[in-house]
Kinemage of the C-alpha trace (Angstrom):
@kinemage 1
@onewidth
@group {chain A} dominant
@subgroup {mainchain}
@vectorlist {calphas} color= white
{ca met a 1} P -0.402 5.362 5.411
{ca thr a 2} L -1.199 2.836 8.107
{ca glu a 3} L -1.079 -0.868 7.400
{ca asn a 4} L -2.034 -2.247 10.863
{ca leu a 5} L 0.804 -4.752 10.817
{ca asp a 6} L 2.068 -6.743 13.789
{ca met a 7} L 5.598 -6.806 12.477
{ca ile a 8} L 7.586 -5.193 9.671
{ca tyr a 9} L 10.880 -6.400 8.250
{ca leu a 10} L 13.338 -4.066 6.568
{ca phe a 11} L 15.154 -6.172 3.983
{ca gly a 12} L 18.232 -4.867 2.161
{ca phe a 13} L 19.924 -7.802 0.419
{ca ser a 14} L 19.963 -8.630 -3.262
{ca gly a 15} L 18.914 -12.177 -4.025
{ca leu a 16} L 21.636 -12.196 -6.670
{ca thr a 17} L 24.433 -12.050 -4.112
{ca gly a 18} L 23.371 -14.317 -1.276
{ca asn a 19} L 20.765 -16.517 0.356
{ca gln a 20} L 19.380 -14.065 2.923
{ca leu a 21} L 15.844 -14.160 1.495
{ca gln a 22} L 15.962 -17.961 1.422
{ca arg a 23} L 16.849 -17.876 5.138
{ca leu a 24} L 14.095 -15.359 5.931
{ca leu a 25} L 11.252 -17.244 4.220
{ca pro a 26} L 10.872 -20.022 6.864
{ca ile a 27} L 10.725 -17.369 9.588
{ca leu a 28} L 7.983 -15.485 7.759
{ca lys a 29} L 6.019 -18.699 7.171
{ca ser a 30} L 6.274 -19.594 10.854
{ca gln a 31} L 4.962 -16.174 11.876
{ca ile a 32} L 2.122 -16.377 9.346
{ca lys a 33} L 1.062 -19.699 10.915
{ca lys a 34} L 0.782 -17.811 14.220
{ca asn a 35} L -1.590 -15.383 12.468
{ca ser a 36} L 0.849 -12.491 12.595
{ca lys a 37} L 0.125 -9.755 10.081
{ca leu a 38} L 3.476 -9.142 8.414
{ca gly a 39} L 5.047 -6.568 6.176
{ca leu a 40} L 8.376 -6.448 4.399
{ca val a 41} L 10.040 -3.319 3.061
{ca leu a 42} L 12.591 -3.863 0.313
{ca ile a 43} L 15.347 -1.293 0.684
{ca his a 44} L 18.819 -0.783 -0.765
{ca asp a 45} L 19.764 -3.812 -2.905
{ca gly a 46} L 16.692 -5.699 -1.681
{ca ile a 47} L 14.741 -4.133 -4.539
{ca ile a 48} L 16.878 -5.847 -7.171
{ca gly a 49} L 14.898 -8.513 -8.991
{ca ile a 50} L 11.387 -7.132 -8.490
{ca thr a 51} L 10.815 -5.858 -12.008
{ca thr a 52} L 8.442 -7.622 -14.348
{ca lys a 53} L 10.808 -6.842 -17.229
{ca gly a 54} L 13.152 -9.587 -16.050
{ca lys a 55} L 12.939 -12.964 -14.361
{ca ile a 56} L 11.846 -12.789 -10.748
{ca gln a 57} L 13.916 -15.113 -8.561
{ca thr a 58} L 12.314 -18.223 -7.093
{ca glu a 59} L 12.648 -16.945 -3.508
{ca met a 60} L 11.059 -13.609 -4.445
{ca glu a 61} L 8.186 -15.419 -6.176
{ca glu a 62} L 7.709 -17.491 -3.036
{ca leu a 63} L 7.725 -14.357 -0.870
{ca leu a 64} L 5.153 -12.708 -3.130
{ca ser a 65} L 2.882 -15.753 -2.796
{ca leu a 66} L 2.764 -15.379 1.002
{ca asp a 67} L 0.272 -13.326 2.982
{ca val a 68} L 2.807 -10.547 3.532
{ca ala a 69} L 2.438 -6.872 2.607
{ca val a 70} L 5.476 -6.049 0.451
{ca phe a 71} L 6.755 -2.528 -0.078
{ca ala a 72} L 9.723 -1.136 -2.032
{ca met a 73} L 11.424 2.199 -1.553
{ca lys a 74} L 11.013 4.458 -4.603
{ca ser a 75} L 14.336 6.185 -3.966
{ca asp a 76} L 16.199 2.852 -3.990
{ca met a 77} L 14.439 1.820 -7.196
{ca lys a 78} L 15.380 5.111 -8.818
{ca ala a 79} L 19.006 4.763 -7.677
{ca arg a 80} L 19.184 1.339 -9.330
{ca gly a 81} L 17.347 2.278 -12.514
{ca ile a 82} L 14.133 0.393 -11.730
{ca asp a 83} L 10.945 2.041 -12.983
{ca pro a 84} L 8.158 1.645 -10.365
{ca glu a 85} L 5.736 1.142 -13.257
{ca tyr a 86} L 7.316 -2.258 -13.956
{ca ile a 87} L 7.440 -3.816 -10.489
{ca his a 88} L 5.402 -6.869 -9.521
{ca gly a 89} L 1.752 -6.003 -8.836
{ca lys a 90} L 1.842 -7.165 -5.205
{ca ile a 91} L 4.665 -4.765 -4.355
{ca lys a 92} L 3.673 -1.248 -3.362
{ca ser a 93} L 6.272 1.452 -3.990
{ca ile a 94} L 6.621 3.917 -1.121
{ca glu a 95} L 8.429 7.126 -0.223
{ca tyr a 96} L 10.376 7.770 2.994
{ca glu a 97} L 7.358 9.478 4.559
{ca asp a 98} L 5.311 6.313 3.997
{ca leu a 99} L 8.057 4.204 5.568
{ca ile a 100} L 8.060 6.413 8.659
{ca asp a 101} L 4.268 6.067 8.933
{ca ile a 102} L 4.467 2.272 8.604
{ca ile a 103} L 7.261 1.996 11.181
{ca asp a 104} L 5.431 4.323 13.567
{ca ala a 105} L 2.223 2.255 13.316
{ca thr a 106} L 3.940 -1.142 13.664
{ca pro a 107} L 4.830 -2.417 17.155
{ca lys a 108} L 7.757 -4.581 16.051
{ca val a 109} L 10.378 -3.585 13.458
{ca ile a 110} L 13.082 -6.058 12.435
{ca ser a 111} L 16.084 -5.037 10.401
{ca trp a 112} L 17.326 -7.826 8.121
{ca met a 113} L 20.328 -6.126 6.577
């Protein structure tokens, strides 16, 4: 799995417990304006709030409207009782092997945890 991204963010915060995603959004928008091809991997509690069975937070909706490839770790979804069948259509669920491939193919990896 190669995504040909310029930069990938690893994001591990729940939008229910803080404003980390709200703080990240302007940075992503700025990089998009510079024509950077971005990806964001939702890990740990970052996957909370991505199910279509509930209300998706405003910040997550805004993120999903951006030109950013969004991934979510299947193991973290399973650990939190989220069925990958019910995640937002723009989010691609991935395994650890996929994450390693994405990180290996991406020149810049930023941990936002």
